[in-house]
N, C-alpha and C positions, 0 to 999 in steps of 0.2 A: 503783515502782522495780524495777529489772530486775536479775535475778541474773547474774553472769558466766559461769555454767556452762551458759547456755541454748545454743541452736543455734550451731554454729561457723560462721564465715563462710569464704568461699572463699580469702581470703588466709592464714587460719589452716591450711587445708589444704595450701597451696602451701609454707608454711613447714615443715609436717611432711614433705612429700615431699622437700624439699631436705635436711632433716637426715637422712632416711633414706638419701638418695643419697650423702650425705657418708659416712654410717657404712658403708654397702655398699662405697664405694671404699676406705675405709681397711682393711676386712676383707680385700678383694681384694688390696690391696697386700702386706699381712702374709702372706697365703697364699702370694702369689708369692714373697715373700722366702723363707719357710720351705721351699717346694718346691725353689727354686733352691739353698739352702743343703744340704738334704739329698741331692738328686740331683746336686749339683755341676754346675748348669747356668749357665754364665757369663751368658747374655743375660738370664736372669731377675734375677740378681743384679744385672746392670748396670741394668735397668729398675727395680729396687726402690731401688738407689742414687740413680738420677735422680729418682724420685719424692718421695724424702726430701729431696734437695738443693732441689728446687722448692718443697716445702712450707716448708722452713726459710728460703729466701730470700724468699718471700712474707711469711711472719711478721715477718721482720726489716724488710722494706719498709713492711708495714703499721705496725709501730711506730714507725718513723722518720716516716711521714707524719702519724700521729696526734701524735707530739710537736712536729714543726715547724710543723703546719698546725691547732693546738689552737685558735687564736683564731677561724680561719675555721670549724672544725668547730662551736664554741661559737656562732657567730653563725648557722650553719645550723639548729642545733638550736633556736635561739631562735625562728626563723621557723616552724620545723615545730610546735613545742610551741604557739607562739601561735595558729596557724592551728586546732590541735586544741582548744585552749580555746574559741576563739571560736565554733566550730561544734559544741562538745560537746552531744549530744542523746541522753538515755537510750533515746529510741524509735527511733533510727536503727540498724537492724540491719547496714547496709552498713559501718559504722565501729565496730562493737561491740568487736572485738578490740583496735584501738587505744586506745579509750577504756578498756577493762578493764585493759589494761596502764598506762596513765598513772594510773588509779585505784590500781593496786597499788603505783606508785612513791611515789605521795603518801603512802599509808599506811606503807609500809615505812620511807621515809626521814623521815618526820613533817614533811612540807613542805606547801605550798600554792602552785599557780602556778609559773612559771619562775623569775621574779624576785620574786615575792611574791603575796600573795592579791588584790592590786590587779588583776593580770592577769585574773582571772575576772570584772572588771567590764565586759569586752569580750564576754561571752558573750551571745548574743541572747536565750535564754531567760530569764536572770536579768535581763536589762534590761527585758524585758516583765513580769516580775514585780516590778518597783521593788526589786529587789535584797533580797527578802524571803525568799529562799531561798538556799542555799549548797551547795557540793560536799560530800557526805558524806564522801568520802574525805580531805578536808582536816581534818575535825573534830577538835578536842581534847577533846570533850565526852563523858563516860562514857555519856550516853543513846544516843549514835550509834556505839556500840562494835561492834554486831552488823552495822551497815549499811556496805556497803563500796563502793557505786556510787550513780549517780543524784544527785538533789538532795534535801536535807533542809530542811524549813520552819522559817524563823526565828520566834520570837515577835514577832509583828506590832508594830511601834512604834507609839506613839501618832499619828504623822502618817501611817502607812501607807507609809512609804519607809524605806529604810535604805542604808547603805554597807558596803564590806567591812570597815571598822573595827568594825562592830556584830556580825560573824560570830564564833562560837566556833571559829575555826580557827587552825592553826599559823601563827606570823608569819614563819618561815624559808622562803624560796624554794628550790625543788628544785635550782636551779643550784648554790647554796651548799650545800645538803645532800648532793649527789652529790660535790661537790669535797672535802668534809669526809670523806665515806666513803671516798674513793680515797686520801686523805692517811693516814688512820687505818689503812687495810688494804694501804698500799703494799708493805711488807715481804713479805706474804703473796702479793700479786700478782706481785712480781718473783722470789720463791721458786719459784712454780708456772712462770712463763715460762722461768726458768733450767733448772729440772728438766726441762721438755718439750724445751728446746733440747739439753740434754745428752743425753737419751735418743736424740733424732735423730742427734746427731753420732755417738754411739755405733754406732747402726744402719749409719751411713754407713761408718765405718771397718771395722767387721766384715765388711760386704759387700764393699767394696774389698779387703780382706785375703783373704777367700775366693776371689775373683776371682783375684787374683795366685798364691795356692796352686794353683788348678786349672791355672792357665796354666803354672806350674813343672812340675806333674805331667804335662801333657800334652806339655811339651817333653821331659822325660826319657824318656817312653814311645815318642818318635819313634825308629825304628830307623835307626841309623848305617850309611851305605853304605861 
């Protein structure tokens, strides 16, 4: 069994660089907004307003796409997870980060497979072992509590073969588990999204107000002929 904290893969580093870049851009945008407000520089305030507007529009567009295309997204996720389960291999370092992420989902949501544990019957390694092993992250047995990745050995049946029905795993599929989690936490998710949107709107209103004030001050300072 392989621990998830071993060597990080290139894709993990790429994800880290993306997060660092997004954080740096956000800090830069906030700095430009503060600099424009303190020094009354209209172009910086305009840039700050534009950035906030682009971010807000992007968030709204993403939310609409997710809402209206949820069936298509669900189908795409089904194909992605199905391929991941089919090719799951604890010894494959190239896909380590994806496998660890999926193990984490199965453990936290208390689920197994996308639609159910039967999905794991397509895994090549488990097929070669006559289904006498099962994914440890799916386990609902106390003896596997400390194991969070890889495969655990099943007590070998009399005939030497088994099915997913013989595994000590969660019956719920992760698709149903994730949907249930989203429904249970819908209020919190909407509250956070609304709060972020309100803060962004306030920033836009303040920046445009400052721009107008600066413009008015500049107009009054112009000497009359």
